[in-house]
C-alpha positions in Angstrom: -97.4 -40.0 33.0 -95.6 -43.3 33.8 -96.3 -45.0 37.2 -93.0 -43.8 38.8 -93.8 -40.1 37.8 -97.3 -40.4 39.2 -95.9 -41.8 42.5 -93.5 -38.9 42.7 -96.2 -36.4 42.1 -98.3 -38.0 44.9 -95.4 -37.8 47.3 -94.7 -34.2 46.5 -98.4 -33.4 47.0 -98.3 -35.2 50.3 -95.4 -33.0 51.4 -97.1 -29.9 50.3 -100.3 -30.9 52.1 -98.5 -31.8 55.3 -96.6 -28.6 55.3 -99.8 -26.6 54.8 -101.6 -28.4 57.6 -98.7 -27.9 59.9 -99.3 -24.2 59.9 -103.0 -24.3 60.3 -102.6 -24.4 64.1 -100.8 -21.1 64.0 -103.9 -19.0 63.3 -104.7 -16.6 66.1 -108.2 -15.8 67.3 -108.2 -12.7 65.2 -107.9 -14.7 62.0 -104.3 -14.1 61.2 -101.0 -15.9 62.0 -99.4 -15.2 65.4 -96.1 -14.1 63.9 -94.6 -12.9 60.7 -92.6 -16.1 60.5 -95.9 -18.1 60.6 -97.4 -16.0 57.8 -94.3 -16.4 55.7 -94.4 -20.2 56.2 -98.1 -20.3 55.2 -97.6 -18.1 52.1 -94.5 -20.2 51.1 -96.6 -23.4 51.4 -99.4 -21.8 49.3 -97.1 -20.6 46.5 -95.5 -24.1 46.4 -99.0 -25.5 46.0 -99.7 -23.0 43.3 -96.6 -24.1 41.4 -97.3 -27.7 41.9 -100.9 -27.7 40.5 -100.0 -25.5 37.6 -97.2 -27.9 36.7 -99.8 -30.7 36.9 -102.0 -28.9 34.5 -99.1 -28.5 32.0 -98.1 -32.2 32.4 -101.7 -33.4 32.1 -102.1 -31.3 29.0 -99.1 -32.9 27.4 -100.3 -36.4 28.2 -104.0 -35.6 27.4 -105.0 -37.0 30.8 -108.4 -35.3 31.1 -109.4 -36.8 34.5 -106.2 -35.7 36.1 -106.4 -32.3 34.4 -109.9 -31.7 35.7 -108.7 -32.4 39.3 -105.6 -30.2 38.8 -107.8 -27.3 37.6 -110.1 -27.5 40.6 -107.0 -27.6 42.9 -105.5 -24.5 41.3 -108.8 -22.7 42.0 -108.9 -23.9 45.6 -105.3 -22.8 46.1 -106.1 -19.4 44.6 -108.9 -19.1 47.1 -106.6 -20.0 50.0 -104.0 -17.4 48.9 -106.6 -14.7 48.7 -108.1 -15.6 52.1 -104.7 -15.2 53.7 -105.0 -11.5 53.0 -108.6 -11.1 54.3 -107.6 -10.4 57.9 -105.5 -7.5 56.7 -107.4 -6.0 53.8 -110.9 -7.3 54.2 -113.2 -9.7 52.4 -113.9 -7.4 49.4 -110.2 -7.1 48.7 -109.7 -10.8 49.2 -112.4 -11.6 46.6 -110.8 -9.2 44.2 -107.4 -10.9 44.6 -109.0 -14.3 44.1 -110.5 -13.1 40.8 -107.1 -11.8 39.7 -105.4 -15.1 40.6 -108.0 -17.0 38.7 -107.1 -14.9 35.6 -103.4 -15.4 36.4 -103.7 -19.2 36.4 -106.0 -19.1 33.4 -103.4 -17.3 31.2 -100.8 -19.9 32.2 -103.2 -22.8 31.4 -104.0 -21.1 28.0 -100.3 -21.0 27.2 -100.0 -24.7 28.0 -102.9 -25.6 25.7 -101.5 -23.4 22.9 -98.0 -25.1 23.4 -99.5 -28.6 23.1 -101.4 -27.5 20.0 -98.3 -25.9 18.5 -100.2 -22.6 18.0 -97.8 -19.6 18.2 -100.4 -17.0 17.9 -102.4 -18.4 20.8 -99.2 -18.7 22.8 -98.6 -15.0 22.2 -102.2 -14.1 23.1 -101.8 -16.1 26.4 -98.6 -14.2 27.2 -100.3 -10.9 26.5 -103.2 -11.8 28.8 -100.7 -12.8 31.5 -98.9 -9.5 31.1 -102.1 -7.5 31.4 -103.1 -9.6 34.5 -99.7 -9.0 36.0 -100.3 -5.3 35.7 -103.7 -5.7 37.4 -102.1 -7.6 40.3 -99.4 -5.0 40.6 -102.0 -2.3 40.7 -104.0 -4.2 43.3 -101.1 -4.7 45.7 -99.7 -1.2 45.3 -103.2 0.2 45.9 -103.6 -1.6 49.3 -100.0 -1.2 50.5 -97.4 1.6 50.0 -94.8 -1.1 50.9 -95.6 -3.0 47.7 -94.6 -0.6 44.8 -96.2 -1.4 41.5 -92.9 -2.0 39.7 -91.7 -4.3 42.4 -94.8 -6.5 42.2 -94.9 -6.4 38.4 -91.3 -7.6 38.4 -92.0 -10.5 40.8 -95.0 -11.8 38.8 -93.2 -11.2 35.4 -90.4 -13.5 36.5 -92.9 -16.0 37.9 -94.6 -16.1 34.5 -91.3 -16.6 32.7 -90.6 -19.6 34.8 -94.1 -21.1 34.1 -93.8 -20.6 30.4 -90.3 -22.1 30.3 -91.4 -25.1 32.3 -94.4 -25.7 30.0 -92.0 -25.6 27.0 -89.6 -28.1 28.6 -92.4 -30.5 29.5 -93.7 -30.4 26.0 -90.2 -31.1 24.6 -89.7 -33.8 27.3 -86.6 -31.9 28.4 -86.9 -33.2 31.9 -83.3 -32.3 33.0 -83.9 -28.6 32.3 -87.4 -28.8 33.6 -86.1 -30.0 37.0 -83.8 -27.0 37.1 -86.6 -24.6 36.2 -88.8 -26.1 38.9 -86.1 -25.4 41.5 -85.8 -21.8 40.3 -89.6 -21.5 40.3 -89.9 -22.7 43.9 -87.2 -20.3 45.0 -88.9 -17.4 43.3 -92.3 -18.5 44.8 -90.6 -18.1 48.2 -89.4 -14.7 47.2 -92.9 -13.6 46.4 -94.2 -15.0 49.7 -91.4 -13.3 51.6 -92.0 -9.9 49.9 -95.7 -10.0 50.6 -95.1 -11.0 54.3 -92.5 -8.2 54.8 -95.0 -5.7 53.5 -97.8 -6.9 55.7 -95.5 -6.8 58.8 -94.5 -3.2 58.1 -98.1 -2.1 57.3 -99.8 -4.0 60.2 -97.2 -4.5 63.0 -99.9 -4.7 65.7 -101.4 -7.7 64.0 -98.4 -9.8 64.8 -97.1 -11.3 68.1 -93.9 -9.9 69.4 -94.6 -6.4 68.4 -93.5 -3.8 70.9 -95.5 -0.6 70.9 
């Protein structure tokens, strides 16, 4: 990565980090946000971080920056833990741990696709996509199992589209097609917000008493 790109990456990271910390004060004593709006903001921040660090993995793979890649991989895992923990006040620690494991597999399939793309190995790309599809089905089963407001087909559709964005962005970075990569990034961010919003809406419907402003 050239110096200007690295500076831009640091600035984006700073914005993501500041946005995330801005919502830390919204946690109520019960361990969940005070309002659905707070939770939506938290989950949007976390999904933005998820996209950011996966993009860094793809970029560091293309430039063979092993030190940066190691940091990005650790950050992806930390982010997955944070996303999973956001659901612990609602579904419990055991479910949170299960979701964390699923998100690790989710990110692992995307990383494997990035590595296969850099290597120019079509069969490994196909294998990574197959792993991603299987994991997407597991995530859809998980969410539909804990909430009737998250139908399996709906969740599967959300994560399938998310994967399509990730795979396209990896291809564009490898081809140095930065104009289209910038467009894909914008679409990816919008879709990340859509995932966060869908999950928030389901939690609000399932657990109305856990949010402030609820009138019994």
